[in-house]
C-alpha positions as CSV (number, residue, x, y, z in Angstrom):
1,X,4.4,-43.1,-56.3
2,X,2.0,-45.7,-57.9
3,X,0.6,-46.2,-54.4
4,X,0.3,-42.7,-53.4
5,X,-1.7,-41.8,-56.4
6,X,-4.1,-44.7,-55.7
7,X,-4.8,-43.3,-52.2
8,X,-5.1,-39.8,-53.4
9,X,-7.6,-40.8,-55.8
10,X,-10.2,-42.1,-53.4
11,X,-10.3,-39.5,-50.7
12,X,-13.7,-38.1,-51.3
13,X,-14.0,-34.9,-53.7
14,X,-16.3,-33.8,-50.5
15,X,-13.3,-34.1,-48.2
16,X,-10.8,-32.6,-50.5
17,X,-12.6,-29.5,-50.6
18,X,-13.7,-29.5,-46.6
19,X,-9.9,-29.9,-46.2
20,X,-9.2,-27.0,-48.1
21,X,-11.7,-24.8,-46.9
22,X,-10.8,-25.2,-43.4
23,X,-6.8,-23.9,-43.7
24,X,-7.7,-21.3,-41.3
25,X,-9.6,-23.6,-38.7
26,X,-12.5,-21.2,-38.3
27,X,-15.1,-22.4,-36.5
28,X,-17.7,-23.0,-38.9
29,X,-15.1,-25.1,-41.1
30,X,-14.1,-26.9,-38.4
31,X,-17.8,-28.6,-38.2
32,X,-18.4,-28.2,-42.2
33,X,-15.2,-30.9,-41.8
34,X,-16.7,-32.6,-39.1
35,X,-19.7,-32.9,-40.3
36,X,-17.8,-34.2,-43.8
37,X,-16.4,-37.3,-41.9
38,X,-19.5,-38.1,-40.8
39,X,-20.7,-39.0,-43.9
40,X,-17.6,-40.5,-44.7
41,X,-18.1,-42.8,-41.4
42,X,-22.0,-43.5,-43.0
43,X,-21.3,-44.6,-46.3
44,X,-18.7,-47.5,-44.4
45,X,-15.8,-47.5,-47.4
46,X,-13.1,-48.9,-45.3
47,X,-10.8,-47.3,-48.0
48,X,-12.6,-43.6,-48.6
49,X,-12.6,-43.2,-44.1
50,X,-8.5,-44.2,-44.2
51,X,-7.7,-42.0,-47.7
52,X,-9.8,-39.1,-45.8
53,X,-7.8,-39.8,-42.4
54,X,-4.4,-39.6,-44.6
55,X,-5.3,-36.4,-46.1
56,X,-5.9,-35.0,-42.8
57,X,-2.7,-36.6,-41.6
58,X,-1.1,-34.7,-44.4
59,X,-2.1,-31.5,-42.7
60,X,-1.2,-32.0,-39.2
61,X,-1.5,-28.5,-37.9
62,X,-5.5,-29.5,-39.8
63,X,-5.2,-32.5,-37.7
64,X,-4.5,-30.7,-33.8
65,X,-6.9,-27.9,-34.6
66,X,-10.1,-30.6,-35.3
67,X,-8.4,-32.6,-31.8
68,X,-9.3,-29.1,-30.4
69,X,-12.5,-28.5,-32.0
70,X,-13.8,-31.8,-31.5
71,X,-12.7,-31.7,-27.6
72,X,-13.7,-28.4,-26.8
73,X,-17.3,-29.4,-28.0
74,X,-19.9,-27.6,-26.3
75,X,-22.1,-29.4,-23.8
76,X,-25.3,-27.8,-24.1
77,X,-27.1,-27.5,-28.0
78,X,-27.5,-25.3,-29.6
79,X,-23.4,-25.1,-29.9
80,X,-23.3,-28.6,-29.2
81,X,-22.2,-30.7,-32.3
82,X,-24.5,-34.4,-32.4
83,X,-21.7,-35.2,-34.7
84,X,-19.0,-35.6,-31.5
85,X,-21.4,-37.9,-30.0
86,X,-23.0,-39.8,-32.6
87,X,-19.1,-41.5,-33.7
88,X,-18.2,-41.6,-30.7
89,X,-21.2,-44.1,-29.7
90,X,-19.7,-46.2,-32.7
91,X,-17.2,-47.2,-31.0
92,X,-19.3,-50.3,-29.0
93,X,-20.4,-51.5,-32.3
94,X,-18.4,-54.8,-33.3
95,X,-16.8,-53.0,-36.2
96,X,-16.3,-49.4,-36.2
97,X,-15.3,-47.5,-38.9
98,X,-11.3,-45.4,-38.5
99,X,-13.1,-42.2,-38.6
100,X,-15.3,-42.7,-35.4
101,X,-11.9,-43.6,-34.0
102,X,-10.0,-40.8,-34.8
103,X,-12.9,-38.2,-33.9
104,X,-14.3,-40.4,-30.6
105,X,-10.2,-40.3,-29.2
106,X,-10.5,-35.9,-28.9
107,X,-13.8,-36.8,-27.3
108,X,-14.3,-34.2,-24.3
109,X,-16.0,-37.1,-22.1
110,X,-12.4,-39.2,-21.1
111,X,-13.7,-42.4,-20.4
112,X,-14.5,-42.4,-23.9
113,X,-11.2,-41.0,-25.3
114,X,-10.1,-43.7,-23.4
115,X,-11.9,-46.5,-24.9
116,X,-11.2,-45.0,-28.9
117,X,-7.2,-45.5,-27.7
118,X,-8.0,-49.5,-26.8
119,X,-10.3,-50.0,-29.2
120,X,-7.3,-48.3,-32.0
121,X,-5.0,-50.3,-30.8
122,X,-7.3,-53.6,-31.0
123,X,-6.9,-52.9,-34.8
124,X,-4.0,-50.1,-35.0
125,X,-3.3,-48.8,-39.3
126,X,-1.3,-46.1,-40.1
127,X,-3.7,-43.5,-40.6
128,X,-4.6,-43.4,-37.0
129,X,-0.8,-43.2,-35.3
130,X,-1.5,-39.5,-35.4
131,X,-4.6,-39.5,-32.9
132,X,-2.7,-42.3,-31.3
133,X,0.6,-39.6,-30.6
134,X,-2.0,-36.8,-29.9
135,X,-3.3,-38.9,-26.8
136,X,0.3,-39.2,-25.7
137,X,0.0,-36.0,-24.2
138,X,-3.4,-35.8,-23.0
139,X,-4.1,-35.0,-19.4
140,X,-6.4,-37.4,-18.1
141,X,-4.2,-40.2,-17.0
142,X,-5.4,-43.6,-18.3
143,X,-5.9,-41.8,-21.3
144,X,-2.4,-40.9,-21.4
145,X,-1.1,-44.3,-20.0
146,X,-3.2,-46.5,-22.8
147,X,-1.5,-44.3,-25.1
148,X,2.1,-44.2,-24.3
149,X,2.4,-48.0,-23.6
150,X,0.4,-48.5,-27.0
151,X,2.7,-45.8,-29.5
152,X,5.5,-48.0,-27.4
153,X,4.6,-50.7,-28.6
154,X,4.1,-50.4,-32.1
155,X,6.9,-48.5,-32.7
156,X,8.7,-51.5,-31.5
157,X,7.2,-53.9,-33.0
158,X,5.9,-52.2,-36.1
159,X,8.4,-49.4,-36.9
160,X,8.0,-50.0,-40.8
161,X,3.9,-48.6,-40.0
162,X,3.7,-46.6,-37.6
163,X,7.2,-44.8,-37.5
164,X,6.4,-42.1,-40.4
165,X,3.1,-41.5,-39.3
166,X,3.8,-40.9,-35.8
167,X,6.8,-38.5,-36.8
168,X,4.7,-35.5,-37.9
169,X,2.3,-36.3,-35.0
170,X,5.6,-35.7,-32.7
171,X,6.9,-32.6,-33.6
172,X,3.2,-30.8,-33.4
173,X,3.1,-31.8,-29.5
174,X,7.0,-31.4,-29.5
175,X,6.6,-28.3,-27.1
176,X,3.3,-29.1,-25.2
177,X,3.0,-29.9,-21.6
178,X,3.5,-34.0,-21.3
179,X,4.9,-33.7,-24.8
180,X,8.3,-35.0,-23.9
181,X,7.2,-39.2,-24.3
182,X,6.3,-39.0,-27.8
183,X,8.9,-36.9,-29.0
184,X,11.5,-39.1,-26.8
185,X,9.5,-42.8,-28.2
186,X,10.2,-41.6,-32.0
187,X,13.3,-39.9,-31.8
188,X,14.9,-44.1,-30.1
189,X,13.0,-45.5,-33.3
190,X,14.1,-43.1,-35.9
191,X,17.7,-43.8,-34.7
192,X,17.1,-48.1,-34.6
193,X,15.2,-47.5,-37.9
194,X,17.1,-48.7,-41.0
195,X,18.0,-46.2,-43.4
196,X,16.6,-45.6,-46.1
197,X,12.9,-45.6,-43.2
198,X,15.1,-43.0,-41.3
199,X,15.8,-41.0,-44.0
200,X,11.8,-41.2,-44.9
201,X,11.0,-40.3,-41.6
202,X,13.4,-37.4,-40.9
203,X,11.9,-35.7,-43.6
204,X,9.1,-34.8,-41.4
205,X,11.0,-34.7,-37.7
206,X,11.4,-32.0,-36.1
207,X,14.5,-29.8,-35.7
208,X,15.3,-30.7,-32.9
209,X,14.5,-34.7,-33.2
210,X,16.8,-34.7,-36.6
211,X,19.7,-32.4,-34.8
212,X,19.6,-35.8,-32.5
213,X,19.8,-38.0,-35.0
214,X,22.6,-35.9,-37.4
215,X,24.6,-35.9,-33.5
216,X,24.5,-39.6,-33.0
217,X,24.8,-40.2,-36.9
218,X,28.0,-38.4,-36.8
219,X,29.4,-40.1,-33.6
220,X,28.4,-43.5,-34.4
221,X,30.4,-42.8,-38.3
222,X,27.5,-43.4,-39.8
223,X,28.3,-40.5,-42.5
224,X,30.6,-40.6,-45.4
225,X,32.2,-37.2,-47.0
226,X,29.3,-37.4,-49.5
227,X,26.3,-37.4,-46.9
228,X,28.4,-34.6,-44.8
229,X,28.5,-33.1,-48.0
230,X,24.5,-33.5,-48.9
231,X,23.8,-32.4,-45.1
232,X,25.8,-28.8,-45.8
233,X,22.0,-27.6,-47.6
234,X,20.0,-29.3,-44.8
235,X,16.7,-26.8,-44.0
236,X,17.8,-26.5,-40.3
237,X,20.8,-24.2,-39.5
238,X,22.4,-26.0,-37.0
239,X,22.9,-29.6,-39.1
240,X,24.8,-26.9,-41.5
241,X,26.8,-25.9,-39.2
242,X,27.7,-29.0,-37.8
243,X,28.0,-31.2,-41.3
244,X,30.5,-28.1,-42.9
245,X,32.3,-28.8,-40.0
246,X,33.3,-32.4,-40.0
247,X,33.1,-32.6,-43.8
248,X,36.0,-29.7,-43.6
249,X,37.9,-31.2,-41.2
250,X,38.0,-34.6,-43.2
251,X,38.8,-32.5,-46.4
252,X,41.6,-31.0,-44.3
253,X,42.6,-34.3,-43.5
254,X,43.0,-36.0,-46.6
255,X,43.4,-33.3,-48.5
256,X,40.2,-33.1,-51.0
257,X,40.5,-29.8,-52.0
258,X,37.3,-30.3,-54.2
259,X,35.0,-31.1,-50.9
260,X,36.9,-27.8,-49.7
261,X,35.9,-25.7,-52.7
262,X,32.5,-26.6,-52.7
263,X,32.2,-25.7,-49.2
264,X,33.6,-22.4,-50.0
265,X,31.1,-22.1,-52.9
266,X,27.6,-22.5,-50.8
267,X,25.1,-20.4,-50.6
268,X,25.0,-20.8,-46.6
269,X,27.6,-18.1,-45.0
270,X,28.1,-20.3,-42.0
271,X,28.7,-23.2,-44.7
272,X,31.2,-21.1,-46.5
273,X,33.1,-19.7,-43.3
274,X,34.1,-23.3,-42.4
275,X,35.3,-24.3,-46.2
276,X,37.0,-21.0,-45.9
277,X,39.4,-21.5,-42.8
278,X,39.8,-25.6,-44.5
279,X,41.2,-24.0,-47.5
280,X,43.1,-21.5,-44.8
281,X,44.5,-24.4,-43.1
282,X,45.6,-25.7,-46.3
283,X,47.9,-22.7,-47.0
284,X,45.3,-21.8,-50.2
285,X,45.7,-17.9,-49.3
286,X,45.1,-17.0,-52.8
287,X,41.7,-19.1,-53.4
288,X,40.8,-17.3,-49.7
289,X,41.6,-13.5,-50.2
290,X,39.2,-14.0,-53.4
291,X,35.9,-14.0,-50.8
292,X,37.0,-10.6,-49.9
293,X,34.0,-9.3,-50.9
294,X,32.0,-11.8,-49.8
295,X,28.3,-10.4,-49.0
296,X,28.4,-11.9,-45.3
297,X,31.0,-10.4,-42.9
298,X,32.4,-13.3,-41.2
299,X,33.6,-14.5,-44.6
300,X,35.2,-11.4,-45.5
301,X,37.1,-11.5,-42.2
302,X,37.8,-14.5,-43.4
303,X,39.2,-13.7,-46.4
304,X,41.0,-10.5,-45.0
305,X,43.0,-12.2,-42.7
306,X,44.2,-14.4,-46.4
307,X,44.9,-11.4,-47.9
308,X,46.9,-10.1,-44.7
309,X,49.0,-13.5,-44.9
310,X,49.3,-13.2,-48.4
311,X,50.9,-10.0,-48.6
312,X,47.5,-8.3,-49.8
313,X,46.4,-5.0,-48.6
314,X,42.6,-5.2,-48.1
315,X,41.8,-1.7,-47.6
316,X,43.3,-1.1,-50.7
317,X,41.7,-3.7,-52.7
318,X,38.1,-2.8,-51.2
319,X,38.8,1.4,-52.5
320,X,39.6,-0.5,-56.0
321,X,36.6,-2.7,-56.1
322,X,34.2,0.8,-54.9
323,X,35.7,2.8,-57.3
324,X,36.1,0.1,-60.1
325,X,33.1,-0.3,-63.0
326,X,31.4,-2.9,-61.4
327,X,31.8,-2.6,-57.5
328,X,29.3,-5.4,-55.1
329,X,27.2,-4.8,-51.9
330,X,30.0,-7.5,-50.2
331,X,33.2,-4.4,-51.5
332,X,31.3,-1.6,-49.9
333,X,30.2,-3.2,-46.7
334,X,34.6,-4.6,-46.4
335,X,35.1,-0.4,-47.1
336,X,33.3,0.6,-44.0
337,X,34.7,-2.7,-42.0
338,X,38.2,-1.3,-42.6
339,X,38.3,2.7,-43.5
340,X,37.7,5.3,-42.2
341,X,35.6,8.4,-43.1
342,X,38.7,9.6,-45.7
343,X,37.2,6.7,-47.8
344,X,33.7,8.0,-48.0
345,X,34.3,10.1,-51.3
346,X,34.4,7.0,-52.4
347,X,31.2,6.5,-51.2
348,X,28.8,9.2,-52.3
349,X,28.3,8.5,-56.0
350,X,27.0,5.6,-55.7
351,X,24.0,6.7,-53.6
352,X,22.8,7.2,-57.0
353,X,23.6,4.3,-58.8
354,X,21.1,2.3,-60.9
355,X,21.2,-0.6,-58.7
356,X,19.1,-0.3,-55.5
357,X,21.3,-3.0,-53.3
358,X,24.7,-0.8,-54.3
359,X,22.6,2.5,-53.2
360,X,21.2,0.8,-49.9
361,X,25.1,-0.7,-49.4
362,X,26.4,3.0,-50.0
363,X,23.9,4.3,-47.4
364,X,24.9,1.3,-45.1
365,X,28.6,1.9,-46.0
366,X,28.4,5.5,-45.1
367,X,26.8,5.2,-41.4
368,X,29.0,3.0,-40.6
369,X,31.4,5.5,-41.1
370,X,29.8,8.4,-39.1
371,X,30.0,9.9,-42.4
372,X,26.7,10.2,-43.3
373,X,26.0,13.7,-45.9
374,X,22.5,14.7,-44.9
375,X,22.0,16.3,-48.4
376,X,22.1,12.9,-50.1
377,X,21.1,10.9,-48.3
378,X,17.1,12.8,-47.8
379,X,16.2,12.6,-50.7
380,X,16.6,8.5,-50.5
381,X,14.2,8.4,-48.2
382,X,11.6,9.0,-51.0
383,X,13.7,6.0,-53.1
384,X,11.1,3.6,-55.2
385,X,12.6,1.1,-53.6
386,X,11.2,0.1,-49.7
387,X,15.0,-1.4,-48.9
388,X,16.6,1.9,-50.2
389,X,13.8,4.2,-48.0
390,X,14.8,1.6,-44.7
391,X,18.6,2.0,-45.4
392,X,18.2,6.1,-45.3
393,X,16.4,6.1,-42.3
394,X,18.3,4.3,-40.1
395,X,21.7,6.2,-41.2
396,X,19.4,9.6,-40.4
397,X,17.7,8.6,-36.9
398,X,21.0,9.3,-35.4
399,X,20.7,13.0,-36.5
400,X,17.4,13.2,-37.3
401,X,17.2,16.8,-35.3
402,X,19.8,18.0,-38.3
403,X,16.5,17.3,-40.6
404,X,13.3,19.5,-41.6
405,X,10.8,19.5,-38.7
406,X,7.8,18.8,-41.1
407,X,10.0,16.1,-43.2
408,X,8.8,13.6,-41.1
409,X,5.1,13.9,-40.8
410,X,5.2,14.2,-44.5
411,X,6.6,10.8,-45.1
412,X,4.0,9.3,-42.2
413,X,1.5,11.3,-44.3
414,X,2.7,9.4,-47.6
415,X,0.7,6.9,-49.5
416,X,3.6,4.1,-49.2
417,X,4.1,1.7,-46.2
418,X,7.5,2.2,-46.3
419,X,8.1,5.6,-46.5
420,X,5.4,5.9,-43.6
421,X,7.3,3.8,-41.6
422,X,10.6,5.7,-42.2
423,X,8.9,8.4,-40.4
424,X,7.9,6.6,-37.7
425,X,11.2,6.2,-37.3
426,X,12.7,9.1,-37.4
427,X,10.4,10.7,-35.0
428,X,11.6,8.1,-32.7
429,X,14.2,10.2,-31.4
430,X,12.2,13.5,-31.2
431,X,10.4,14.2,-27.9
432,X,7.7,12.5,-26.6
433,X,4.8,14.5,-27.4
434,X,5.5,14.4,-30.8
435,X,6.6,10.9,-30.7
436,X,2.8,9.9,-29.2
437,X,1.2,11.9,-32.1
438,X,3.1,10.2,-34.2
439,X,1.5,6.9,-32.3
440,X,-1.8,7.9,-32.3
441,X,-1.5,8.6,-36.5
442,X,-0.1,4.8,-36.8
443,X,-2.4,2.8,-34.5
444,X,-5.4,2.9,-36.8
445,X,-2.9,1.8,-39.7
446,X,-4.1,0.0,-43.3
447,X,-0.4,-1.9,-43.2
448,X,-0.8,-4.3,-39.9
449,X,2.5,-4.9,-38.4
450,X,3.0,-0.9,-38.6
451,X,-0.1,-0.4,-36.5
452,X,0.7,-2.7,-34.3
453,X,3.7,-1.5,-33.6
454,X,2.1,1.7,-32.6
455,X,0.1,-0.1,-30.7
456,X,3.1,-1.7,-28.7
457,X,4.8,1.5,-28.8
458,X,1.4,3.4,-27.1
459,X,1.1,0.2,-24.7
460,X,4.7,0.3,-23.0
461,X,3.8,4.4,-22.6
462,X,0.9,3.7,-20.7
463,X,2.0,1.3,-18.5
464,X,4.8,3.9,-18.2
465,X,2.3,6.4,-16.1
466,X,1.7,3.9,-14.0
467,X,4.9,2.3,-13.1
468,X,6.1,5.8,-12.5
469,X,4.5,7.1,-9.9
470,X,3.8,11.0,-10.4
471,X,5.3,11.2,-13.4
472,X,3.6,14.2,-14.9
473,X,3.7,15.6,-18.4
474,X,5.7,18.0,-19.0
475,X,4.4,21.0,-19.9
476,X,1.4,21.4,-23.1
477,X,-0.2,24.0,-24.8
478,X,-3.6,24.1,-24.8
479,X,-3.6,23.3,-28.4
480,X,-0.9,20.4,-28.0
481,X,-3.1,18.8,-25.4
482,X,-6.4,19.3,-26.9
483,X,-5.5,17.3,-30.4
484,X,-4.0,14.2,-28.0
485,X,-6.6,13.9,-26.2
486,X,-8.7,14.0,-29.2
487,X,-6.5,11.7,-31.0
488,X,-6.6,9.5,-28.1
489,X,-10.0,9.2,-28.4
490,X,-10.4,8.4,-32.4
491,X,-7.6,5.9,-31.5
492,X,-9.3,4.4,-28.7
493,X,-11.6,1.6,-30.7
494,X,-7.5,-0.2,-32.0
495,X,-6.0,0.6,-28.0
496,X,-8.5,-0.6,-26.2
497,X,-10.2,1.2,-23.5
498,X,-7.8,0.5,-20.8
499,X,-5.0,1.8,-22.7
500,X,-6.8,4.6,-24.2
501,X,-8.0,5.8,-20.6
502,X,-4.7,5.4,-19.0
503,X,-3.8,7.9,-21.4
504,X,-6.1,10.1,-21.2
505,X,-6.0,10.7,-17.8
506,X,-2.7,10.8,-17.5
507,X,-2.8,13.9,-20.6
508,X,-5.3,15.7,-17.7
509,X,-3.7,15.0,-14.6
510,X,-0.7,17.5,-16.1
């Protein structure tokens, strides 16, 4: 910890400011960052230069954006940055600073990149390792070959120094063309590293790498039950599931009930399901049945099986819970899974419950039972909670024809995003002319995601007018056609000339 604080303290303030300002990766911000890096190099302070590169490595995505900016440096002024060439020129000096090597490693000229890689390997520093990893996926073969050979040797000879910085950069190029080599080298080095180093490096590994490492550790028997129980809270769902399965299997074999109880109480549904299955195998039916109102469907199904084996009527239990003073979301969902429309009267009063989660769950349960009371659900389209509005719109969408015709348009004109989204959803089953009008109204919506959805729908509609040759629009009245043409013209800046033109031509052809 002291070493990390000392390293952070040597970062020049202007560097920290430039890095913070470049979070978005804008062209001008990257140019200013490059100027700051040149200033750090010019001072000749190696400690400050290394601290600067450590800061860049701590934000790997910024590292790749900077590398792309340097690599695509225009060839002609005034857009060409002279800083790139100035720093690359330092490669010919007997002692070249690490910042110059890092920037030159992304130079547009492959010969300069190859020279930078060889200079880097002559005096390897952990701060430069991420830049070496990036070059292992270079499109120029000599650059790529030099970087790959160097990375393999560094990871084999000095893993304690170079493995951790290589892992984060390797995760970034995992999906790139020619990025497989670095990923394979880093994964192999991780597998052979000491436990402490492997644990430190794994925190920066990609999901795929961590899955491979976990499976190998499991296959070689390196994980004890305590390790498996710790892994069930991993950020990757596959690692969590595999760890839970292995932990439950060992706990069942050895009869360790506390371990199974811990799994059954985990916050992740896939882990709870495995823990409850283990308890079920040990005959702990009553304990498992106690989870019958869990919030997750799979867990509820396992609990219902335990209740059946224990002679408990799950449907009756759900009815009692829903009618009680403290119903739960899981109880409402469970009743909808095993009940019939005869259970709807128990759910209807909950449409007005003070808890929005129960209001939304009641709407969802009634929709599943195909017993939506339109008169009671329509007011929920203006509920103060967006989640309830969404559930109400979803439940009413299949029967939107039974709603007042003006209701979706009133919602579409509301100032709340949730209501506009609900109105658009309800119009999704209406005739094409109404859907087209709604999308044209929303394509300029201030909510980006809603506008993007309308734009995607209009683009698909425009393509359909081309692909379905001879598809003429149904009869439109003169005012309808005029309004759609006017809305298309207004929406052209958001739609683009081509999409707007296709819609316009199609409407006029009718």
